[in-house]
PyMOL Python script that loads the backbone (N, CA, C, O; Angstrom):
from pymol import cmd

cmd.read_pdbstr("""\
ATOM      1  N   MET A   1       1.707 -13.989 -24.716  1.00  0.00           N
ATOM      2  CA  MET A   1       1.491 -14.982 -23.687  1.00  0.00           C
ATOM      3  C   MET A   1       0.083 -14.817 -23.105  1.00  0.00           C
ATOM      4  O   MET A   1      -0.306 -13.715 -22.720  1.00  0.00           O
ATOM      5  N   VAL A   2      -0.662 -15.890 -23.042  1.00  0.00           N
ATOM      6  CA  VAL A   2      -1.965 -15.859 -22.424  1.00  0.00           C
ATOM      7  C   VAL A   2      -1.966 -16.785 -21.219  1.00  0.00           C
ATOM      8  O   VAL A   2      -1.064 -17.607 -21.055  1.00  0.00           O
ATOM      9  N   TYR A   3      -2.972 -16.648 -20.386  1.00  0.00           N
ATOM     10  CA  TYR A   3      -3.074 -17.414 -19.162  1.00  0.00           C
ATOM     11  C   TYR A   3      -4.261 -18.363 -19.202  1.00  0.00           C
ATOM     12  O   TYR A   3      -5.184 -18.183 -19.997  1.00  0.00           O
ATOM     13  N   LYS A   4      -4.234 -19.373 -18.342  1.00  0.00           N
ATOM     14  CA  LYS A   4      -5.333 -20.336 -18.248  1.00  0.00           C
ATOM     15  C   LYS A   4      -5.596 -20.647 -16.764  1.00  0.00           C
ATOM     16  O   LYS A   4      -4.746 -20.396 -15.909  1.00  0.00           O
ATOM     17  N   VAL A   5      -6.757 -21.182 -16.480  1.00  0.00           N
ATOM     18  CA  VAL A   5      -7.146 -21.580 -15.140  1.00  0.00           C
ATOM     19  C   VAL A   5      -7.149 -23.086 -15.039  1.00  0.00           C
ATOM     20  O   VAL A   5      -7.778 -23.774 -15.843  1.00  0.00           O
ATOM     21  N   ASP A   6      -6.441 -23.594 -14.047  1.00  0.00           N
ATOM     22  CA  ASP A   6      -6.503 -25.034 -13.766  1.00  0.00           C
ATOM     23  C   ASP A   6      -7.731 -25.279 -12.898  1.00  0.00           C
ATOM     24  O   ASP A   6      -7.745 -24.950 -11.712  1.00  0.00           O
ATOM     25  N   THR A   7      -8.762 -25.862 -13.505  1.00  0.00           N
ATOM     26  CA  THR A   7     -10.020 -26.042 -12.805  1.00  0.00           C
ATOM     27  C   THR A   7      -9.916 -27.000 -11.632  1.00  0.00           C
ATOM     28  O   THR A   7     -10.767 -26.978 -10.743  1.00  0.00           O
ATOM     29  N   ASN A   8      -8.892 -27.838 -11.613  1.00  0.00           N
ATOM     30  CA  ASN A   8      -8.699 -28.761 -10.472  1.00  0.00           C
ATOM     31  C   ASN A   8      -8.159 -28.058  -9.251  1.00  0.00           C
ATOM     32  O   ASN A   8      -8.377 -28.514  -8.129  1.00  0.00           O
ATOM     33  N   LYS A   9      -7.439 -26.924  -9.451  1.00  0.00           N
ATOM     34  CA  LYS A   9      -6.886 -26.180  -8.352  1.00  0.00           C
ATOM     35  C   LYS A   9      -7.770 -25.003  -7.918  1.00  0.00           C
ATOM     36  O   LYS A   9      -7.700 -24.560  -6.771  1.00  0.00           O
ATOM     37  N   CYS A  10      -8.583 -24.511  -8.821  1.00  0.00           N
ATOM     38  CA  CYS A  10      -9.397 -23.313  -8.569  1.00  0.00           C
ATOM     39  C   CYS A  10     -10.324 -23.488  -7.367  1.00  0.00           C
ATOM     40  O   CYS A  10     -11.055 -24.473  -7.261  1.00  0.00           O
ATOM     41  N   LEU A  11     -10.274 -22.483  -6.444  1.00  0.00           N
ATOM     42  CA  LEU A  11     -11.108 -22.488  -5.261  1.00  0.00           C
ATOM     43  C   LEU A  11     -12.473 -21.891  -5.481  1.00  0.00           C
ATOM     44  O   LEU A  11     -13.336 -21.966  -4.606  1.00  0.00           O
ATOM     45  N   LYS A  12     -12.685 -21.284  -6.669  1.00  0.00           N
ATOM     46  CA  LYS A  12     -13.935 -20.645  -7.032  1.00  0.00           C
ATOM     47  C   LYS A  12     -14.246 -19.411  -6.189  1.00  0.00           C
ATOM     48  O   LYS A  12     -15.409 -19.081  -5.958  1.00  0.00           O
ATOM     49  N   CYS A  13     -13.194 -18.737  -5.734  1.00  0.00           N
ATOM     50  CA  CYS A  13     -13.360 -17.582  -4.852  1.00  0.00           C
ATOM     51  C   CYS A  13     -13.750 -16.340  -5.608  1.00  0.00           C
ATOM     52  O   CYS A  13     -14.360 -15.442  -5.028  1.00  0.00           O
ATOM     53  N   GLY A  14     -13.413 -16.250  -6.914  1.00  0.00           N
ATOM     54  CA  GLY A  14     -13.780 -15.096  -7.707  1.00  0.00           C
ATOM     55  C   GLY A  14     -12.889 -13.902  -7.607  1.00  0.00           C
ATOM     56  O   GLY A  14     -13.188 -12.867  -8.202  1.00  0.00           O
ATOM     57  N   LEU A  15     -11.805 -13.996  -6.881  1.00  0.00           N
ATOM     58  CA  LEU A  15     -10.890 -12.838  -6.751  1.00  0.00           C
ATOM     59  C   LEU A  15     -10.342 -12.392  -8.100  1.00  0.00           C
ATOM     60  O   LEU A  15     -10.178 -11.194  -8.331  1.00  0.00           O
ATOM     61  N   CYS A  16     -10.067 -13.304  -8.966  1.00  0.00           N
ATOM     62  CA  CYS A  16      -9.476 -13.003 -10.253  1.00  0.00           C
ATOM     63  C   CYS A  16     -10.424 -12.212 -11.173  1.00  0.00           C
ATOM     64  O   CYS A  16      -9.973 -11.492 -12.064  1.00  0.00           O
ATOM     65  N   LEU A  17     -11.729 -12.352 -10.950  1.00  0.00           N
ATOM     66  CA  LEU A  17     -12.720 -11.666 -11.782  1.00  0.00           C
ATOM     67  C   LEU A  17     -12.610 -10.160 -11.663  1.00  0.00           C
ATOM     68  O   LEU A  17     -12.863  -9.432 -12.622  1.00  0.00           O
ATOM     69  N   LYS A  18     -12.234  -9.700 -10.487  1.00  0.00           N
ATOM     70  CA  LYS A  18     -12.137  -8.245 -10.243  1.00  0.00           C
ATOM     71  C   LYS A  18     -10.881  -7.637 -10.834  1.00  0.00           C
ATOM     72  O   LYS A  18     -10.860  -6.433 -11.085  1.00  0.00           O
ATOM     73  N   GLY A  19      -9.837  -8.410 -11.066  1.00  0.00           N
ATOM     74  CA  GLY A  19      -8.556  -7.869 -11.429  1.00  0.00           C
ATOM     75  C   GLY A  19      -8.282  -7.737 -12.920  1.00  0.00           C
ATOM     76  O   GLY A  19      -7.409  -6.957 -13.299  1.00  0.00           O
ATOM     77  N   CYS A  20      -8.972  -8.447 -13.766  1.00  0.00           N
ATOM     78  CA  CYS A  20      -8.643  -8.469 -15.207  1.00  0.00           C
ATOM     79  C   CYS A  20      -9.112  -7.187 -15.882  1.00  0.00           C
ATOM     80  O   CYS A  20     -10.312  -6.912 -15.916  1.00  0.00           O
ATOM     81  N   PRO A  21      -8.175  -6.392 -16.426  1.00  0.00           N
ATOM     82  CA  PRO A  21      -8.561  -5.159 -17.079  1.00  0.00           C
ATOM     83  C   PRO A  21      -9.220  -5.373 -18.458  1.00  0.00           C
ATOM     84  O   PRO A  21      -9.817  -4.447 -19.006  1.00  0.00           O
ATOM     85  N   ASN A  22      -9.112  -6.577 -19.007  1.00  0.00           N
ATOM     86  CA  ASN A  22      -9.705  -6.865 -20.326  1.00  0.00           C
ATOM     87  C   ASN A  22     -10.970  -7.713 -20.240  1.00  0.00           C
ATOM     88  O   ASN A  22     -11.516  -8.135 -21.260  1.00  0.00           O
ATOM     89  N   ASN A  23     -11.424  -7.954 -19.029  1.00  0.00           N
ATOM     90  CA  ASN A  23     -12.599  -8.823 -18.829  1.00  0.00           C
ATOM     91  C   ASN A  23     -12.452 -10.169 -19.522  1.00  0.00           C
ATOM     92  O   ASN A  23     -13.421 -10.723 -20.041  1.00  0.00           O
ATOM     93  N   ALA A  24     -11.219 -10.691 -19.524  1.00  0.00           N
ATOM     94  CA  ALA A  24     -10.978 -11.983 -20.153  1.00  0.00           C
ATOM     95  C   ALA A  24     -11.361 -13.141 -19.249  1.00  0.00           C
ATOM     96  O   ALA A  24     -11.560 -14.266 -19.708  1.00  0.00           O
ATOM     97  N   ILE A  25     -11.462 -12.852 -17.960  1.00  0.00           N
ATOM     98  CA  ILE A  25     -11.832 -13.894 -16.991  1.00  0.00           C
ATOM     99  C   ILE A  25     -13.329 -13.768 -16.745  1.00  0.00           C
ATOM    100  O   ILE A  25     -13.825 -12.696 -16.398  1.00  0.00           O
ATOM    101  N   PHE A  26     -14.038 -14.867 -16.929  1.00  0.00           N
ATOM    102  CA  PHE A  26     -15.493 -14.830 -16.778  1.00  0.00           C
ATOM    103  C   PHE A  26     -15.981 -16.052 -15.973  1.00  0.00           C
ATOM    104  O   PHE A  26     -15.370 -17.119 -16.016  1.00  0.00           O
ATOM    105  N   PRO A  27     -17.083 -15.873 -15.245  1.00  0.00           N
ATOM    106  CA  PRO A  27     -17.638 -16.977 -14.494  1.00  0.00           C
ATOM    107  C   PRO A  27     -18.356 -17.958 -15.418  1.00  0.00           C
ATOM    108  O   PRO A  27     -19.078 -17.558 -16.331  1.00  0.00           O
ATOM    109  N   THR A  28     -18.150 -19.218 -15.169  1.00  0.00           N
ATOM    110  CA  THR A  28     -18.861 -20.268 -15.982  1.00  0.00           C
ATOM    111  C   THR A  28     -20.000 -20.883 -15.188  1.00  0.00           C
ATOM    112  O   THR A  28     -20.941 -21.432 -15.761  1.00  0.00           O
ATOM    113  N   LYS A  29     -19.914 -20.790 -13.862  1.00  0.00           N
ATOM    114  CA  LYS A  29     -20.967 -21.353 -13.032  1.00  0.00           C
ATOM    115  C   LYS A  29     -20.902 -20.708 -11.663  1.00  0.00           C
ATOM    116  O   LYS A  29     -19.822 -20.565 -11.090  1.00  0.00           O
ATOM    117  N   LYS A  30     -22.051 -20.319 -11.136  1.00  0.00           N
ATOM    118  CA  LYS A  30     -22.153 -19.795  -9.787  1.00  0.00           C
ATOM    119  C   LYS A  30     -22.927 -20.750  -8.931  1.00  0.00           C
ATOM    120  O   LYS A  30     -23.970 -21.266  -9.334  1.00  0.00           O
ATOM    121  N   VAL A  31     -22.390 -20.994  -7.693  1.00  0.00           N
ATOM    122  CA  VAL A  31     -23.037 -21.908  -6.783  1.00  0.00           C
ATOM    123  C   VAL A  31     -23.068 -21.260  -5.419  1.00  0.00           C
ATOM    124  O   VAL A  31     -22.047 -20.751  -4.957  1.00  0.00           O
ATOM    125  N   ASN A  32     -24.206 -21.267  -4.768  1.00  0.00           N
ATOM    126  CA  ASN A  32     -24.320 -20.771  -3.388  1.00  0.00           C
ATOM    127  C   ASN A  32     -23.990 -21.937  -2.454  1.00  0.00           C
ATOM    128  O   ASN A  32     -24.546 -23.029  -2.566  1.00  0.00           O
ATOM    129  N   TYR A  33     -23.071 -21.668  -1.534  1.00  0.00           N
ATOM    130  CA  TYR A  33     -22.628 -22.725  -0.614  1.00  0.00           C
ATOM    131  C   TYR A  33     -22.431 -22.117   0.765  1.00  0.00           C
ATOM    132  O   TYR A  33     -21.471 -21.381   0.994  1.00  0.00           O
ATOM    133  N   GLY A  34     -23.314 -22.415   1.659  1.00  0.00           N
ATOM    134  CA  GLY A  34     -23.209 -21.922   3.035  1.00  0.00           C
ATOM    135  C   GLY A  34     -23.166 -20.408   3.127  1.00  0.00           C
ATOM    136  O   GLY A  34     -22.436 -19.868   3.959  1.00  0.00           O
ATOM    137  N   GLY A  35     -23.920 -19.716   2.303  1.00  0.00           N
ATOM    138  CA  GLY A  35     -23.925 -18.269   2.319  1.00  0.00           C
ATOM    139  C   GLY A  35     -22.889 -17.614   1.466  1.00  0.00           C
ATOM    140  O   GLY A  35     -22.882 -16.390   1.334  1.00  0.00           O
ATOM    141  N   LEU A  36     -21.987 -18.410   0.867  1.00  0.00           N
ATOM    142  CA  LEU A  36     -20.964 -17.883  -0.025  1.00  0.00           C
ATOM    143  C   LEU A  36     -21.349 -18.158  -1.475  1.00  0.00           C
ATOM    144  O   LEU A  36     -21.981 -19.171  -1.775  1.00  0.00           O
ATOM    145  N   THR A  37     -20.967 -17.257  -2.365  1.00  0.00           N
ATOM    146  CA  THR A  37     -21.177 -17.475  -3.780  1.00  0.00           C
ATOM    147  C   THR A  37     -19.845 -17.931  -4.368  1.00  0.00           C
ATOM    148  O   THR A  37     -18.881 -17.167  -4.405  1.00  0.00           O
ATOM    149  N   LEU A  38     -19.798 -19.170  -4.824  1.00  0.00           N
ATOM    150  CA  LEU A  38     -18.605 -19.722  -5.435  1.00  0.00           C
ATOM    151  C   LEU A  38     -18.761 -19.587  -6.955  1.00  0.00           C
ATOM    152  O   LEU A  38     -19.833 -19.839  -7.505  1.00  0.00           O
ATOM    153  N   GLN A  39     -17.680 -19.189  -7.619  1.00  0.00           N
ATOM    154  CA  GLN A  39     -17.726 -18.976  -9.057  1.00  0.00           C
ATOM    155  C   GLN A  39     -16.601 -19.704  -9.800  1.00  0.00           C
ATOM    156  O   GLN A  39     -15.435 -19.324  -9.690  1.00  0.00           O
ATOM    157  N   ALA A  40     -16.941 -20.713 -10.528  1.00  0.00           N
ATOM    158  CA  ALA A  40     -15.945 -21.340 -11.405  1.00  0.00           C
ATOM    159  C   ALA A  40     -15.668 -20.365 -12.521  1.00  0.00           C
ATOM    160  O   ALA A  40     -16.590 -19.695 -12.986  1.00  0.00           O
ATOM    161  N   VAL A  41     -14.417 -20.258 -12.975  1.00  0.00           N
ATOM    162  CA  VAL A  41     -14.046 -19.280 -13.989  1.00  0.00           C
ATOM    163  C   VAL A  41     -13.235 -19.901 -15.119  1.00  0.00           C
ATOM    164  O   VAL A  41     -12.656 -20.979 -14.981  1.00  0.00           O
ATOM    165  N   LYS A  42     -13.211 -19.190 -16.235  1.00  0.00           N
ATOM    166  CA  LYS A  42     -12.351 -19.529 -17.378  1.00  0.00           C
ATOM    167  C   LYS A  42     -11.755 -18.225 -17.865  1.00  0.00           C
ATOM    168  O   LYS A  42     -12.219 -17.137 -17.524  1.00  0.00           O
ATOM    169  N   ILE A  43     -10.708 -18.363 -18.675  1.00  0.00           N
ATOM    170  CA  ILE A  43     -10.075 -17.201 -19.295  1.00  0.00           C
ATOM    171  C   ILE A  43     -10.258 -17.347 -20.824  1.00  0.00           C
ATOM    172  O   ILE A  43      -9.914 -18.367 -21.421  1.00  0.00           O
ATOM    173  N   ASP A  44     -10.807 -16.292 -21.415  1.00  0.00           N
ATOM    174  CA  ASP A  44     -11.013 -16.250 -22.871  1.00  0.00           C
ATOM    175  C   ASP A  44      -9.668 -15.857 -23.503  1.00  0.00           C
ATOM    176  O   ASP A  44      -9.222 -14.721 -23.347  1.00  0.00           O
ATOM    177  N   PRO A  45      -9.022 -16.791 -24.213  1.00  0.00           N
ATOM    178  CA  PRO A  45      -7.717 -16.527 -24.796  1.00  0.00           C
ATOM    179  C   PRO A  45      -7.742 -15.412 -25.865  1.00  0.00           C
ATOM    180  O   PRO A  45      -6.713 -14.796 -26.142  1.00  0.00           O
ATOM    181  N   THR A  46      -8.898 -15.164 -26.450  1.00  0.00           N
ATOM    182  CA  THR A  46      -8.978 -14.094 -27.444  1.00  0.00           C
ATOM    183  C   THR A  46      -9.005 -12.707 -26.803  1.00  0.00           C
ATOM    184  O   THR A  46      -8.699 -11.714 -27.462  1.00  0.00           O
ATOM    185  N   LYS A  47      -9.381 -12.634 -25.490  1.00  0.00           N
ATOM    186  CA  LYS A  47      -9.408 -11.371 -24.798  1.00  0.00           C
ATOM    187  C   LYS A  47      -8.186 -11.162 -23.911  1.00  0.00           C
ATOM    188  O   LYS A  47      -7.848 -10.027 -23.574  1.00  0.00           O
ATOM    189  N   CYS A  48      -7.523 -12.254 -23.533  1.00  0.00           N
ATOM    190  CA  CYS A  48      -6.352 -12.184 -22.649  1.00  0.00           C
ATOM    191  C   CYS A  48      -5.194 -11.485 -23.361  1.00  0.00           C
ATOM    192  O   CYS A  48      -4.769 -11.923 -24.430  1.00  0.00           O
ATOM    193  N   ALA A  49      -4.682 -10.397 -22.771  1.00  0.00           N
ATOM    194  CA  ALA A  49      -3.593  -9.673 -23.352  1.00  0.00           C
ATOM    195  C   ALA A  49      -2.245 -10.124 -22.767  1.00  0.00           C
ATOM    196  O   ALA A  49      -1.196  -9.615 -23.163  1.00  0.00           O
ATOM    197  N   GLY A  50      -2.274 -11.068 -21.837  1.00  0.00           N
ATOM    198  CA  GLY A  50      -1.043 -11.531 -21.231  1.00  0.00           C
ATOM    199  C   GLY A  50      -0.381 -10.509 -20.331  1.00  0.00           C
ATOM    200  O   GLY A  50       0.834 -10.545 -20.136  1.00  0.00           O
ATOM    201  N   CYS A  51      -1.163  -9.604 -19.785  1.00  0.00           N
ATOM    202  CA  CYS A  51      -0.596  -8.514 -18.960  1.00  0.00           C
ATOM    203  C   CYS A  51      -0.083  -8.995 -17.606  1.00  0.00           C
ATOM    204  O   CYS A  51       0.776  -8.347 -17.008  1.00  0.00           O
ATOM    205  N   GLY A  52      -0.603 -10.134 -17.108  1.00  0.00           N
ATOM    206  CA  GLY A  52      -0.144 -10.683 -15.843  1.00  0.00           C
ATOM    207  C   GLY A  52      -0.817 -10.107 -14.607  1.00  0.00           C
ATOM    208  O   GLY A  52      -0.428 -10.447 -13.489  1.00  0.00           O
ATOM    209  N   VAL A  53      -1.812  -9.247 -14.774  1.00  0.00           N
ATOM    210  CA  VAL A  53      -2.524  -8.695 -13.605  1.00  0.00           C
ATOM    211  C   VAL A  53      -3.143  -9.799 -12.785  1.00  0.00           C
ATOM    212  O   VAL A  53      -3.142  -9.723 -11.556  1.00  0.00           O
ATOM    213  N   CYS A  54      -3.669 -10.819 -13.426  1.00  0.00           N
ATOM    214  CA  CYS A  54      -4.350 -11.907 -12.672  1.00  0.00           C
ATOM    215  C   CYS A  54      -3.409 -12.698 -11.796  1.00  0.00           C
ATOM    216  O   CYS A  54      -3.856 -13.370 -10.866  1.00  0.00           O
ATOM    217  N   VAL A  55      -2.121 -12.637 -12.067  1.00  0.00           N
ATOM    218  CA  VAL A  55      -1.149 -13.351 -11.241  1.00  0.00           C
ATOM    219  C   VAL A  55      -0.254 -12.356 -10.484  1.00  0.00           C
ATOM    220  O   VAL A  55       0.747 -12.757  -9.891  1.00  0.00           O
ATOM    221  N   SER A  56      -0.596 -11.109 -10.500  1.00  0.00           N
ATOM    222  CA  SER A  56       0.195 -10.065  -9.793  1.00  0.00           C
ATOM    223  C   SER A  56      -0.056 -10.170  -8.296  1.00  0.00           C
ATOM    224  O   SER A  56      -0.958 -10.887  -7.866  1.00  0.00           O
ATOM    225  N   GLU A  57       0.726  -9.470  -7.512  1.00  0.00           N
ATOM    226  CA  GLU A  57       0.556  -9.512  -6.060  1.00  0.00           C
ATOM    227  C   GLU A  57      -0.774  -8.931  -5.615  1.00  0.00           C
ATOM    228  O   GLU A  57      -1.328  -9.362  -4.604  1.00  0.00           O
ATOM    229  N   GLU A  58      -1.295  -7.961  -6.351  1.00  0.00           N
ATOM    230  CA  GLU A  58      -2.555  -7.314  -5.948  1.00  0.00           C
ATOM    231  C   GLU A  58      -3.752  -8.265  -6.171  1.00  0.00           C
ATOM    232  O   GLU A  58      -4.679  -8.294  -5.362  1.00  0.00           O
ATOM    233  N   TRP A  59      -3.728  -9.024  -7.248  1.00  0.00           N
ATOM    234  CA  TRP A  59      -4.870  -9.890  -7.622  1.00  0.00           C
ATOM    235  C   TRP A  59      -4.473 -11.354  -7.659  1.00  0.00           C
ATOM    236  O   TRP A  59      -5.057 -12.123  -8.422  1.00  0.00           O
ATOM    237  N   TRP A  60      -3.509 -11.759  -6.870  1.00  0.00           N
ATOM    238  CA  TRP A  60      -3.016 -13.116  -6.906  1.00  0.00           C
ATOM    239  C   TRP A  60      -4.078 -14.177  -6.608  1.00  0.00           C
ATOM    240  O   TRP A  60      -5.011 -13.935  -5.842  1.00  0.00           O
ATOM    241  N   CYS A  61      -3.933 -15.301  -7.193  1.00  0.00           N
ATOM    242  CA  CYS A  61      -4.824 -16.414  -6.969  1.00  0.00           C
ATOM    243  C   CYS A  61      -4.334 -17.193  -5.773  1.00  0.00           C
ATOM    244  O   CYS A  61      -3.211 -17.695  -5.796  1.00  0.00           O
ATOM    245  N   PRO A  62      -5.146 -17.316  -4.707  1.00  0.00           N
ATOM    246  CA  PRO A  62      -4.695 -17.997  -3.512  1.00  0.00           C
ATOM    247  C   PRO A  62      -4.387 -19.501  -3.746  1.00  0.00           C
ATOM    248  O   PRO A  62      -3.613 -20.100  -3.000  1.00  0.00           O
ATOM    249  N   ALA A  63      -4.989 -20.085  -4.766  1.00  0.00           N
ATOM    250  CA  ALA A  63      -4.747 -21.480  -5.065  1.00  0.00           C
ATOM    251  C   ALA A  63      -3.641 -21.675  -6.130  1.00  0.00           C
ATOM    252  O   ALA A  63      -3.286 -22.806  -6.461  1.00  0.00           O
ATOM    253  N   GLN A  64      -3.111 -20.569  -6.654  1.00  0.00           N
ATOM    254  CA  GLN A  64      -2.146 -20.589  -7.725  1.00  0.00           C
ATOM    255  C   GLN A  64      -2.662 -21.415  -8.890  1.00  0.00           C
ATOM    256  O   GLN A  64      -1.930 -22.208  -9.482  1.00  0.00           O
ATOM    257  N   ALA A  65      -3.959 -21.211  -9.216  1.00  0.00           N
ATOM    258  CA  ALA A  65      -4.596 -21.970 -10.291  1.00  0.00           C
ATOM    259  C   ALA A  65      -4.448 -21.303 -11.663  1.00  0.00           C
ATOM    260  O   ALA A  65      -4.810 -21.911 -12.671  1.00  0.00           O
ATOM    261  N   ILE A  66      -3.929 -20.076 -11.730  1.00  0.00           N
ATOM    262  CA  ILE A  66      -3.718 -19.367 -12.987  1.00  0.00           C
ATOM    263  C   ILE A  66      -2.246 -19.475 -13.369  1.00  0.00           C
ATOM    264  O   ILE A  66      -1.346 -19.216 -12.569  1.00  0.00           O
ATOM    265  N   SER A  67      -2.034 -19.873 -14.645  1.00  0.00           N
ATOM    266  CA  SER A  67      -0.667 -19.982 -15.119  1.00  0.00           C
ATOM    267  C   SER A  67      -0.637 -19.684 -16.611  1.00  0.00           C
ATOM    268  O   SER A  67      -1.683 -19.527 -17.239  1.00  0.00           O
ATOM    269  N   GLU A  68       0.568 -19.605 -17.178  1.00  0.00           N
ATOM    270  CA  GLU A  68       0.708 -19.375 -18.615  1.00  0.00           C
ATOM    271  C   GLU A  68       0.158 -20.573 -19.372  1.00  0.00           C
ATOM    272  O   GLU A  68       0.336 -21.720 -18.964  1.00  0.00           O
ATOM    273  N   ALA A  69      -0.508 -20.287 -20.473  1.00  0.00           N
ATOM    274  CA  ALA A  69      -1.111 -21.355 -21.280  1.00  0.00           C
ATOM    275  C   ALA A  69      -0.042 -22.054 -22.095  1.00  0.00           C
ATOM    276  O   ALA A  69      -0.345 -22.985 -22.841  1.00  0.00           O
TER     277      ALA A  69
END
""", "prot")
cmd.dss("prot")
cmd.show_as("cartoon", "prot")
cmd.util.cbc("prot")
cmd.orient("prot")
């Protein structure tokens, strides 16, 4: 099982980038907005091991934009 990011829901907060043990989540675009760095992300399905860390309680997505592909 691999995961995907719904770009319509993604807040671009970047929290998920820190949690992936396989570095499958990567930024596609960084934008500075009012002193904040917003990062649009994607998940590389070839690197995603389906471990679920990105949707776990520790690294949960506040927008619930990450789901099973």
